[in-house]
C-alpha positions in Angstrom: -13.4 -42.3 -23.6 -12.7 -39.4 -21.9 -14.9 -37.1 -20.5 -15.9 -34.2 -22.6 -13.8 -36.2 -26.0 -15.3 -35.9 -29.4 -16.2 -39.5 -30.5 -13.7 -39.0 -33.8 -10.3 -40.0 -31.9 -10.7 -38.5 -28.4 -10.5 -35.0 -29.6 -12.2 -31.8 -27.3 -15.0 -30.0 -28.8 -14.1 -26.9 -30.3 -14.0 -23.8 -27.9 -16.8 -21.7 -29.6 -15.7 -18.6 -27.5 -12.2 -19.3 -28.8 -10.9 -16.4 -31.2 -9.2 -17.6 -34.6 -6.4 -14.9 -34.9 -7.1 -15.1 -38.5 -11.0 -14.2 -38.3 -10.3 -11.9 -35.9 -8.2 -10.2 -37.8 -10.6 -10.0 -40.9 -13.5 -8.9 -38.9 -11.3 -5.7 -37.3 -10.2 -5.0 -40.7 -13.3 -5.5 -42.2 -14.9 -2.7 -39.5 -11.8 -0.2 -39.9 -12.9 -0.2 -43.4 -16.4 0.0 -42.9 -16.5 2.3 -41.0 -14.4 5.2 -42.8 -16.3 4.1 -46.0 -20.2 4.0 -44.9 -19.9 5.4 -40.9 -20.6 4.0 -37.8 -24.4 4.6 -37.8 -24.7 2.8 -41.4 -22.1 0.3 -40.4 -23.9 -3.3 -39.6 -23.1 -6.5 -38.2 -23.6 -8.2 -41.7 -21.8 -5.9 -43.4 -18.4 -6.6 -41.6 -19.1 -10.4 -41.8 -19.7 -10.0 -45.7 -16.5 -7.9 -46.2 -14.4 -10.3 -43.2 -16.2 -13.4 -45.0 -17.1 -15.0 -41.7 -20.4 -15.8 -40.6 -22.6 -13.4 -38.5 -23.1 -15.7 -35.8 -18.9 -15.5 -35.3 -19.0 -11.8 -34.9 -21.5 -12.1 -32.2 -20.0 -15.2 -30.3 -16.7 -12.6 -29.5 -18.4 -9.1 -29.6 -22.2 -8.2 -28.1 -22.5 -5.3 -30.7 -20.9 -3.3 -33.8 -20.0 -0.9 -30.8 -17.8 -3.3 -29.2 -15.9 -4.4 -32.8 -15.2 -1.2 -33.7 -13.8 -0.4 -30.0 -11.2 -3.2 -30.6 -10.6 -1.6 -33.8 -9.6 1.4 -32.0 -7.4 -0.5 -29.3 -5.6 -2.3 -32.0 -5.0 0.7 -33.9 -3.6 2.2 -30.6 -1.1 -1.1 -30.0 -3.4 -1.2 -26.5 -1.5 1.1 -24.9 -4.4 2.7 -22.8 -3.5 2.1 -19.1 0.1 1.4 -19.6 2.7 3.2 -17.4 4.5 6.0 -19.5 7.7 5.8 -19.2 10.2 6.6 -16.4 13.5 7.8 -17.1 13.8 10.1 -14.4 13.6 13.2 -16.3 9.7 13.8 -16.6 10.1 16.0 -20.1 12.2 13.7 -21.7 9.6 11.1 -20.9 6.8 13.2 -21.9 8.3 14.1 -25.6 9.4 10.7 -26.3 5.1 9.8 -25.4 4.0 12.5 -27.4 6.3 12.1 -30.5 5.0 8.6 -30.5 1.8 9.6 -30.8 2.1 12.0 -33.6 3.6 8.5 -35.9 0.6 7.0 -34.6 -1.8 9.8 -35.8 -0.2 10.4 -39.0 -0.6 7.5 -40.5 -3.5 7.0 -42.6 -5.2 4.0 -40.9 -5.2 5.8 -37.4 -6.1 8.7 -38.8 -9.3 7.8 -40.8 -10.5 5.7 -37.9 -9.9 8.5 -35.0 -11.9 10.4 -37.3 -14.8 8.6 -37.8 -15.0 7.5 -34.0 -14.5 11.3 -32.8 -17.4 12.1 -35.2 -19.5 9.5 -33.8 -19.3 10.1 -30.3 -20.7 13.5 -30.9 -23.9 11.9 -31.2 -23.8 8.4 -29.5 -23.6 8.7 -26.2 -23.3 5.1 -25.5 -20.2 4.7 -27.6 -18.6 7.9 -26.0 -19.0 6.5 -22.6 -17.0 3.3 -23.6 -14.5 5.0 -25.3 -14.3 7.4 -22.1 -14.3 4.3 -19.6 -11.8 2.1 -22.0 -9.3 4.7 -23.4 -9.9 8.1 -22.3 -10.0 7.6 -18.7 -6.8 5.0 -18.8 -4.9 7.2 -20.9 -5.2 10.4 -18.8 -4.5 8.2 -15.4 -1.0 7.3 -16.4 0.0 10.9 -17.7 -1.2 12.0 -14.2 0.8 9.1 -12.4 4.0 10.1 -13.9 3.0 13.6 -13.0 2.7 12.4 -9.4 6.1 10.8 -9.6 7.6 14.3 -10.9 6.3 15.7 -8.1 7.8 13.5 -6.0 10.7 13.5 -8.1 10.6 17.8 -7.0 10.3 18.5 -11.0 6.5 19.1 -10.8 4.8 21.9 -8.4 3.2 19.9 -5.2 0.0 22.4 -5.4 -0.1 21.6 -9.6 -3.6 20.5 -10.9 -2.5 17.7 -12.6 -6.2 16.9 -14.3 -5.2 20.2 -16.2 -1.6 19.8 -16.7 -2.5 16.7 -19.3 -5.2 18.3 -20.8 -2.6 21.5 -21.6 -0.8 18.6 -22.8 -3.0 16.8 -24.7 -5.6 19.5 -25.9 -3.7 21.5 -27.9 -2.5 18.2 -29.6 -5.9 17.0 -30.4 -7.0 20.5 -31.4 -4.3 20.4 -34.0 -4.9 17.2 -35.3 -8.9 17.4 -34.9 -9.5 20.9 -37.1 -6.0 20.2 -39.0 -4.8 23.6 -38.4 -0.6 22.6 -38.9 0.6 19.7 -39.3 1.9 17.5 -36.1 5.5 17.0 -35.8 7.8 15.8 -33.5 9.4 19.7 -33.1 5.2 20.5 -32.2 5.0 18.0 -29.7 8.4 19.0 -27.7 7.7 22.8 -27.8 4.6 21.7 -25.9 6.1 19.7 -23.5 8.0 22.7 -23.1 5.7 25.4 -22.7 3.4 23.0 -20.5 6.4 22.5 -18.1 7.5 26.1 -17.9 4.2 26.3 -16.1 4.5 23.2 -14.2 8.2 23.6 -12.5 8.5 24.3 -8.7 
């Protein structure tokens, strides 16, 4: 019999940390629903397990805390794009418009809107969750914008003395404010106009 094989035919014992795709999806769906229904503070691992129809130990095997579960919910909703390079066609304005139009499409879907608003509410009073979101999502997202703008500086499309951190805030801040406060609809036209206005300030 091979080492590590089980007694029933020589198959290896299952790895307890190996995730079942079906169970993982059920857990993330359950957490997504619960954070909207009851809020992060009132959501429990027991409730997630019951909604997903899995054992609580299954969740703890894969995630150390409910914060970790909810972070994965948000990451899955955003398509795990945080930290991925922005498109670089050689025209920075075109590329930024492409990204912001796609962001409009994401944030106007009901599931993303509900979950993102629940996240935003919770990080106002949960410092640990805010730090985790910052490290895992916000900082990598900001850095890819800055990297694309650095490329535009090298190409002569953005001023060499431009404050790139501030430039990213100018691009994303108004977008987030309009979405968060519902001051006006998020549209592709708005995203494109925002890029045009910021680029006016950044061009050499």
